C-alpha positions in Angstrom: 53.7 -15.4 -4.2 53.7 -11.9 -5.9 49.9 -11.7 -5.1 50.5 -12.6 -1.5 53.0 -9.8 -1.1 50.7 -7.3 -2.8 47.7 -8.1 -0.7 46.7 -5.7 2.1 47.0 -8.4 4.7 50.6 -9.1 3.7 51.3 -5.4 3.8 49.9 -5.1 7.3 46.8 -3.2 6.2 43.1 -4.0 6.1 42.3 -7.7 5.7 39.1 -7.2 3.6 39.2 -9.0 0.3 37.2 -6.1 -1.3 38.7 -2.9 0.1 36.3 -0.6 -1.9 33.2 -2.1 -0.3 31.9 -1.3 3.2 32.4 -4.0 5.8 29.5 -6.4 6.2 26.9 -5.7 8.8 27.3 -7.4 12.2 25.7 -10.8 12.6 22.1 -11.0 13.8 19.1 -8.9 12.8 19.4 -6.1 15.4 18.9 -3.4 12.7 16.1 -5.3 10.9 13.9 -6.2 13.8 12.7 -2.6 14.3 11.6 -2.2 10.6 9.8 -5.5 10.5 6.0 -5.5 10.7 4.3 -8.4 12.4 0.5 -8.1 11.9 -1.7 -8.8 14.9 -4.4 -11.4 14.7 -7.0 -8.7 13.8 -4.7 -7.3 11.1 -4.4 -10.8 9.6 -8.1 -11.2 9.6 -8.6 -8.0 7.7 -5.9 -8.8 5.2 -7.4 -12.3 4.7 -10.8 -10.8 4.0 -9.3 -8.4 1.5 -7.3 -11.2 -0.1 -10.5 -13.3 -0.6 -12.1 -10.4 -2.5 -8.9 -9.2 -4.3 -5.8 -11.5 -4.3 -3.9 -8.9 -6.3 -5.0 -5.5 -4.9 -4.5 -2.3 -6.9 -2.2 0.5 -5.7 -5.1 2.4 -4.1 -6.1 -0.6 -2.0 -2.5 -1.2 -0.9 -2.1 2.4 0.1 -5.4 2.4 2.0 -4.3 -0.7 4.0 -0.8 0.8 4.5 -2.4 3.9 6.0 -4.7 1.8 8.2 -1.8 -0.3 9.6 0.7 2.6 9.7 3.2 0.8 7.4 4.4 1.3 3.8 2.4 0.2 0.8 5.5 -2.0 -0.1 5.0 -3.9 3.1 1.4 -4.5 2.2 2.4 -5.6 -1.3 5.0 -8.1 0.2 2.3 -9.5 2.5 0.0 -10.2 -0.5 2.9 -11.7 -2.5 3.7 -14.0 0.3 0.1 -14.9 0.8 -0.3 -15.8 -2.9 2.8 -17.9 -2.7 1.5 -19.7 0.4 -1.8 -20.4 -1.5 0.2 -21.8 -4.5 2.4 -24.0 -2.3 -0.6 -25.4 -0.4 -2.4 -26.1 -3.6 0.6 -27.8 -5.1 1.0 -29.9 -2.0 -2.6 -30.9 -2.0 -2.6 -31.6 -5.8 -5.0 -28.7 -6.5 -2.7 -26.5 -8.5 -4.3 -25.3 -11.8 -2.2 -25.6 -15.0 0.4 -22.9 -15.7 -1.2 -19.7 -17.0 -4.5 -20.3 -15.2 -5.6 -18.1 -12.4 -5.6 -19.5 -8.8 -9.3 -19.5 -8.5 -11.5 -20.7 -11.4 -14.3 -18.6 -12.7 -17.8 -20.2 -12.7 -18.4 -22.0 -16.0 -20.5 -20.3 -18.6 -23.9 -21.9 -19.3 -22.7 -22.7 -22.9 -19.7 -24.6 -21.4 -21.9 -26.6 -19.1 -24.3 -27.6 -22.0 -21.5 -28.6 -24.3 -21.3 -25.9 -26.9 -24.2 -27.1 -29.1 -27.1 -25.5 -27.2 -25.0 -22.5 -26.2 -23.7 -21.9 -29.7 -27.2 -21.8 -31.3 -28.4 -19.4 -28.6 -25.4 -17.2 -29.0 -25.8 -17.1 -32.8 -29.4 -16.0 -32.5 -28.4 -13.2 -30.1 -25.7 -12.0 -32.5 -28.1 -12.0 -35.4 -30.7 -10.1 -33.5 -28.2 -7.7 -32.1 -26.7 -6.7 -35.4 -29.8 -6.9 -37.6 -32.2 -5.2 -35.2 -29.7 -2.5 -34.2 -28.9 -1.6 -37.8 -32.5 -1.2 -38.8 -33.3 0.9 -35.8 -30.2 3.0 -36.4 -31.2 3.7 -40.0 -34.8 4.6 -39.1 -33.8 7.0 -36.4 -31.1 8.7 -38.4 -32.9 8.9 -41.7 
């Protein structure tokens, strides 16, 4: 009962449970709607094309897109984050999700992977021997 008497509500003051914090914003998104960017169909088409080429764009690309759309680079970054998440969710739903740690899109298999390692391994060994032996001999002849 000592807590009740000491509370601001009991004293007739402010009823906020946390008097040092500002009051919460009013309900609804009246302040947020003006800041929110909703891309047009043409904007989405451009973003999708960029995403196909570069799912994780560098800062320069994000800034270029932001300038083109007259938005912040952070808004572009969030669009790409959301798009990557949508791709992951769809892939998981369809059973196409790669194992953890693997990129979303697989790279084309190397010829040695397709052959099975035996043929690719011997070819790779020959290249390595030629590269190191031939390069060394040429380097000594030119320098000496």
